[in-house]
C-alpha distance (Angstrom), angle and dihedral (degrees) to the residues before:
residue distance angle dihedral
M1 . . .
K2 3.79 . .
V3 3.81 87.9 .
L4 3.82 90.3 55.3
A5 3.80 90.5 49.8
A6 3.81 90.2 49.4
I7 3.81 91.3 50.4
V8 3.81 90.2 50.5
Q9 3.80 90.3 51.6
I10 3.83 93.1 47.2
I11 3.81 93.8 49.0
N12 3.80 91.9 45.4
A13 3.80 90.1 49.5
I14 3.81 91.1 51.2
N15 3.80 92.8 50.7
R16 3.80 91.3 43.2
V17 3.83 91.3 54.6
V18 3.82 93.5 43.6
G19 3.80 90.7 46.6
N20 3.78 94.9 47.7
V21 3.82 92.7 46.9
F22 3.80 97.0 45.4
S23 3.81 94.5 42.0
W24 3.82 86.6 69.6
L25 3.79 86.8 69.0
S26 3.81 86.4 77.3
L27 3.80 88.5 70.8
A28 3.81 90.6 49.5
I29 3.82 89.7 48.8
V30 3.80 91.7 53.4
L31 3.81 92.6 46.9
V32 3.81 94.6 47.6
C33 3.82 92.6 44.5
F34 3.81 90.5 48.7
T35 3.81 89.8 50.4
V36 3.82 91.5 50.3
V37 3.81 91.4 50.7
V38 3.81 92.7 47.9
Q39 3.81 91.1 47.8
R40 3.78 92.5 48.4
Y41 3.80 101.0 43.6
A42 3.81 104.1 25.8
L43 3.79 101.2 32.4
A44 3.83 100.2 27.2
T45 3.79 92.0 -131.0
T46 3.76 137.0 100.8
H47 3.77 141.1 -169.8
L48 3.78 113.8 -145.2
W49 3.78 92.1 -155.0
M50 3.82 88.9 61.7
Q51 3.80 90.8 53.0
D52 3.79 88.5 50.7
L53 3.79 89.9 47.2
Y54 3.79 97.7 60.1
V55 3.80 92.4 43.8
W56 3.80 91.1 48.6
L57 3.80 93.0 46.0
N58 3.78 88.0 51.8
G59 3.81 91.5 52.2
A60 3.80 92.7 46.9
M61 3.78 92.5 48.1
F62 3.78 97.3 48.8
T63 3.79 94.9 46.0
A64 3.80 94.5 45.2
V65 3.82 95.8 47.9
A66 3.82 95.2 48.3
G67 3.81 92.8 97.2
F68 3.80 90.3 47.3
A69 3.81 90.1 51.6
L70 3.79 89.1 50.6
L71 3.81 89.9 49.7
R72 3.81 90.5 51.5
N73 3.82 91.6 45.7
D74 3.81 89.6 -120.0
H75 3.79 96.6 137.0
V76 3.77 119.3 105.2
R77 3.77 109.6 -94.1
V78 3.78 132.3 -178.9
D79 3.74 94.0 -129.3
I80 3.78 104.0 173.5
F81 3.81 87.4 119.3
Y82 3.79 99.3 22.5
R83 3.79 104.5 56.1
P84 3.82 97.9 55.9
A85 3.82 92.9 39.9
G86 3.77 123.8 107.5
P87 3.80 122.9 -117.4
E88 3.83 94.5 -90.1
R89 3.80 93.8 52.1
K90 3.80 91.1 44.6
A91 3.79 89.0 50.8
L92 3.80 91.2 50.9
I93 3.81 92.5 47.4
D94 3.81 90.8 48.6
L95 3.80 92.6 47.2
I96 3.80 92.2 50.7
G97 3.81 91.2 44.4
V98 3.79 93.0 50.2
V99 3.80 95.8 45.7
F100 3.80 98.6 42.2
F101 3.79 103.2 30.1
L102 3.82 116.9 12.5
M103 3.80 100.1 44.8
P104 3.83 94.8 44.1
F105 3.80 88.7 47.9
A106 3.82 91.8 50.0
W107 3.80 90.0 48.3
I108 3.82 92.5 50.3
V109 3.80 91.7 49.1
Y110 3.80 90.0 48.8
A111 3.81 95.6 44.3
Y112 3.80 95.3 47.8
G113 3.79 94.0 35.7
W114 3.81 95.0 52.9
N115 3.83 95.7 70.9
F116 3.79 90.9 40.5
V117 3.81 91.6 53.2
T118 3.82 97.3 41.1
R119 3.81 90.6 50.3
S120 3.77 89.7 51.7
W121 3.82 90.7 50.7
R122 3.81 92.1 48.2
L123 3.81 89.4 54.6
Y124 3.80 95.0 39.0
E125 3.76 82.8 -131.6
G126 3.77 118.3 -149.8
S127 3.76 135.7 -176.4
A128 3.79 118.8 -50.9
N129 3.81 87.0 -137.0
V130 3.80 117.6 92.3
G131 3.77 104.5 -115.2
G132 3.78 91.0 17.0
M133 3.77 127.1 133.1
P134 3.77 124.0 -69.8
G135 3.79 119.0 -134.3
L136 3.79 104.0 58.5
F137 3.80 85.4 149.4
I138 3.81 88.8 70.0
L139 3.79 91.8 54.3
K140 3.80 91.4 46.9
S141 3.81 88.2 54.7
F142 3.78 87.0 68.7
I143 3.80 87.3 74.3
L144 3.81 86.5 71.3
V145 3.80 91.3 42.2
F146 3.81 87.9 54.6
A147 3.81 92.2 51.2
F148 3.81 90.3 47.9
V149 3.80 98.7 48.3
I150 3.79 94.3 46.7
A151 3.82 91.8 44.4
I152 3.79 94.2 52.2
Q153 3.80 90.6 44.5
G154 3.80 87.6 50.7
I155 3.80 88.6 53.5
S156 3.80 88.8 50.7
M157 3.80 91.0 50.2
A158 3.81 91.8 48.7
L159 3.80 92.2 49.1
R160 3.81 91.0 47.3
S161 3.79 88.4 51.0
I162 3.79 90.7 51.4
L163 3.79 90.3 50.5
V164 3.80 90.8 51.2
L165 3.81 94.4 45.7
T166 3.82 91.0 49.9
R167 3.83 89.5 46.6
N168 3.79 93.1 -114.8
D169 3.79 98.4 116.7
H170 3.81 88.6 114.3
L171 3.83 84.8 79.9
L172 3.81 89.3 68.7
P173 3.80 125.6 79.3
A174 3.80 112.0 -101.3
D175 3.82 93.9 -107.7
Y176 3.83 90.7 59.6
R177 3.80 94.4 53.2
Y178 3.77 125.5 94.4
E179 3.76 117.2 -94.4
T180 3.77 116.5 -117.0
Q181 3.79 122.0 -132.2
Q182 3.82 91.0 -100.3
E183 3.83 90.8 55.1
N184 3.82 91.5 52.6
H185 3.81 92.6 65.6
């Protein structure tokens, strides 16, 4: 069980680092978008590659931080049953959700995304806009990054659930344990 707890901590650390690094792209997005607006409305000029850049940065950021959002429990959840539940019920709900929904979804994204991404790499696909950015194939690769980060976070969630259901959640740091109803208030 200590191995499971270590795997949970390693996966969570990976998604925490990826999330913290890629969340800084939001600042770059704001700066590039601001620059595009100033160029367009104050200087009456524009660079299409800059418009591509802030859209692409946005896509890269949101796909890369998906596992981090899952770690932080920031995804939208229908929690009519989940929020008032105790740790064991939450663990069971998470385990079922990961096995029957999250992992199949990650696999489908990976399976369908693989051909899409490899084709883009073969063509060294660039922007469809004349004067746009080259390297669209790099951005499309984030489809696979997305599938990976949510899949490994799903594995972490499943392992955490197993630790809770076997009453071994004491092996996890406190911030990786389920909140109790009293902590929610």
